[in-house]
C-alpha atoms as one frame of an Amber mdcrd trajectory, in Angstrom:
protein
 109.749  62.165 100.207 112.171  65.029  99.613 113.665  64.581 103.083 114.139
  60.849 102.526 115.897  61.354  99.194 118.170  64.125 100.482 119.149  62.208
 103.618 119.785  59.066 101.576 122.278  60.966  99.415 123.924  62.572 102.451
 124.149  59.240 104.266 126.390  57.867 101.549 128.709  60.854 101.900 128.695
  61.025 105.694 128.790  57.285 106.278 125.705  57.170 108.495 122.762  54.773
 108.348 119.048  55.526 107.984 115.799  53.917 109.040 112.529  55.062 107.446
 109.484  55.546 109.676 105.955  56.353 108.506 102.882  57.103 110.634  99.239
  56.600 109.688  97.158  58.735 112.053  93.949  56.956 111.116  92.351  60.189
 109.926  92.445  59.648 106.144  91.794  55.949 105.469  91.271  56.490 101.719
  94.747  58.027 101.310  96.728  56.221 103.988  97.200  52.956 102.113  98.644
  54.663  99.024 100.944  56.817 101.180 102.314  53.847 103.084 102.865  51.921
  99.856 104.803  54.842  98.374 107.014  55.126 101.465 107.713  51.391 101.572
 108.601  51.330  97.879 110.926  54.316  98.255 112.653  52.748 101.251 113.044
  49.457  99.404 114.530  51.162  96.350 117.108  52.811  98.609 117.848  49.589
 100.479 116.589  50.975 103.800 114.648  49.398 106.632 111.121  50.772 106.975
 108.706  50.736 109.893 105.090  51.876 109.611 102.752  52.521 112.514  99.007
  53.028 112.758  97.719  55.417 115.412  94.216  55.828 116.847  94.334  59.608
 117.065  90.608  60.243 117.503  90.352  57.771 120.390  93.467  59.224 122.036
  92.142  62.781 121.719  88.836  61.742 123.277  90.381  59.805 126.153  92.970
  62.428 127.056  90.888  65.526 126.330  93.249  66.763 123.617  92.727  68.351
 120.243  93.148  66.109 117.214  96.332  67.967 116.297  97.827  67.623 119.777
  96.973  63.935 120.049  98.384  63.254 116.569 101.622  65.003 117.472 102.036
  63.081 120.732 101.385  59.707 119.095 103.581  60.501 116.098 106.630  61.518
 118.103 106.063  58.653 120.517 106.181  56.176 117.640 109.243  57.819 116.092
 111.039  57.679 119.439 110.227  53.970 119.772 111.576  53.243 116.285 114.718
  55.253 117.025 115.286  53.334 120.267 114.825  49.956 118.576 117.394  50.769
 115.913 119.801  52.680 118.127 119.247  55.876 116.128 120.623  59.047 117.675
 118.535  61.505 115.631 114.963  61.755 114.346 114.694  63.891 111.198 111.362
  65.542 110.388 110.467  67.635 107.347 109.192  70.947 108.757 109.848  73.787
 106.315 110.297  77.543 106.543 106.576  77.892 105.774 105.776  75.665 108.753
 107.940  77.883 110.938 105.994  81.018 110.002 102.714  79.218 110.670 103.983
  77.935 114.011 104.965  81.411 115.221 101.535  82.840 114.370  99.843  79.829
 115.933 101.692  80.311 119.210 101.017  84.042 119.177  97.289  83.490 118.686
  97.071  80.868 121.414  99.254  82.897 123.740 102.896  82.311 124.572 105.920
  83.828 126.213 109.170  85.067 124.774 110.599  81.563 124.378 107.494  80.413
 122.520 107.953  83.102 119.882 111.322  81.610 118.951 109.338  79.036 116.970
 110.558  75.528 116.268 114.201  74.754 116.936 116.468  73.237 114.322 117.259
  70.585 116.931 115.077  69.710 119.921 116.251  67.819 122.992 119.335  66.677
 121.117 117.189  64.154 119.244 114.707  65.713 116.793 116.297  67.596 113.894
 114.625  69.711 111.200 116.964  69.942 108.189 114.419  71.782 106.001 113.443
  74.449 108.528 115.174  77.190 106.544 113.873  76.061 103.144 110.600  77.235
 101.605 107.999  74.641 100.677 108.011  75.999  97.119 111.698  75.113  96.737
 111.088  71.596  97.990 108.214  71.054  95.560 110.414  72.341  92.749 113.138
  69.862  93.726 110.631  66.999  93.693 109.420  68.016  90.234 112.911  68.427
  88.798 114.040  65.037  90.125 110.747  63.348  89.171 110.286  62.102  92.722
 106.720  60.903  93.407 104.991  62.245  96.515 101.575  62.481  98.133  99.588
  65.505  99.261  97.752  65.455 102.586  94.132  66.412 101.844  93.524  67.313
 105.506  95.825  70.329 105.024  92.934  71.958 103.157  90.399  71.480 105.954
  89.655  74.717 107.794  88.495  72.941 110.937  92.137  73.046 112.092  93.541
  76.362 113.317  96.907  75.782 111.650  95.179  75.321 108.303  93.200  78.537
 108.719  96.481  80.336 109.429  98.029  78.846 106.280  95.032  79.255 103.984
  93.516  82.505 105.266  95.586  84.534 107.718  99.028  84.411 106.078  97.693
  85.227 102.568  95.686  88.124 104.056  98.737  89.502 105.859 100.826  89.144
 102.698  98.253  91.005 100.599  97.286  93.780 102.995 100.232  94.301 105.343
 103.565  92.761 104.373 104.267  90.713 101.232 107.283  89.225 103.037 105.479
  88.428 106.280 106.854  84.870 106.323 110.446  86.101 106.221 109.699  88.756
 108.832 108.265  86.167 111.228 111.218  83.837 110.746 113.748  86.645 111.211
 112.019  87.694 114.418 112.113  84.108 115.677 115.823  83.841 114.830 116.576
  87.055 116.734 114.630  85.827 119.763 116.391  82.455 119.615 119.754  84.202
 119.743 118.652  86.363 122.643 117.274  83.343 124.526 120.600  81.550 124.117
 122.441  84.634 125.368 120.167  84.954 128.409 120.511  81.252 129.184 124.285
  81.576 129.071 124.228  84.617 131.339 121.935  82.836 133.796 124.247  79.806
 133.828 127.248  82.003 134.611 125.314  83.763 137.383 124.368  80.421 138.969
 128.003  79.344 138.818 129.095  82.500 140.652 126.455  81.869 143.321 127.621
  78.284 143.596 131.244  79.298 144.072 130.360  81.906 146.695 128.164  79.572
 148.766 129.457  78.415 152.192 129.085  74.625 152.396 128.614  72.413 155.480
 130.074  68.966 156.187 133.509  69.653 154.798 132.189  70.494 151.357 131.071
  66.956 150.391 127.843  68.223 148.841 129.762  70.994 147.106 132.028  68.414
 145.431 128.966  66.428 144.315 127.356  69.490 142.777 130.605  70.696 141.236
 131.055  67.410 139.400 127.476  67.502 138.125 127.832  71.137 137.096 131.014
  70.392 135.141 129.324  67.449 133.408 126.383  69.655 132.499 128.631  72.349
 131.063 130.521  69.788 128.952 127.240  68.501 127.519 126.067  72.028 126.711
 123.195  71.850 129.189 122.404  74.153 132.063 120.124  72.249 134.471 118.937
  73.662 137.758 120.478  72.703 141.082 117.584  70.343 141.773 118.414  68.096
 138.811 122.000  67.647 139.942 121.257  66.380 143.430 121.374  62.686 144.108
 118.591  61.083 146.087 118.849  61.909 149.784 120.962  65.052 149.488 119.780
  67.458 152.197 119.871  70.702 150.236 118.003  72.811 152.737 120.489  72.056
 155.467 122.937  74.288 153.608 123.255  78.017 153.959 122.090  79.305 150.567
 122.614  82.938 149.571 119.542  85.073 149.018 118.113  84.814 145.529 119.650
  81.492 144.564 116.194  80.007 143.964 116.336  76.937 146.240
């Protein structure tokens, strides 16, 4: 509810429009009805369109061999993407907090991940999903809700230790705070921020190296394929993306007929 209220205020200032979306995962039938009613009432009071979806998470997890958490995430983001497409929305805002970021980093570390995984959640993913509260502690958000007298619901499943994320939140993080580092959450987030910066630097360096390889490559057929790739490369650089050579090639381009320098990865 905090995210909805904050975005509603910002929308008036920035001149953008909002659509409210709420997902019932079918896991807490006794609470779901009250939650949906609260969301609909809040959206109505703000004069916003509201779409609510009901997901069969347990059935999806069983059919696809996924954990409940994984299935819920897939269905949730799938629904949000559908709502965004229907309304022509260019961004999907979700309410992950700084606390969620610390939990996510530990979760990935426990399950096993590489360097990129330890960067945690991004403030913006795929140019679509944004996380405005990622740098704000949950405690601050709850204080804001109390001060503004904004009603909200608490998810009872967050207290169930059957989920690994909950055990990290309820058991591991408090233990680390008490016995190792009282500021463990900040330390994890700072580490993730450092790694994010380094990943961006490495990606930029790799992009520049690929460009140098591209420029130094001898091209057959009068350079027609080179022109095609050059245009795609320039478009990718303007959009801030750095795709591989494979993604730039149109159907039918005979890449392996070219003389590629050693180490170019094709």
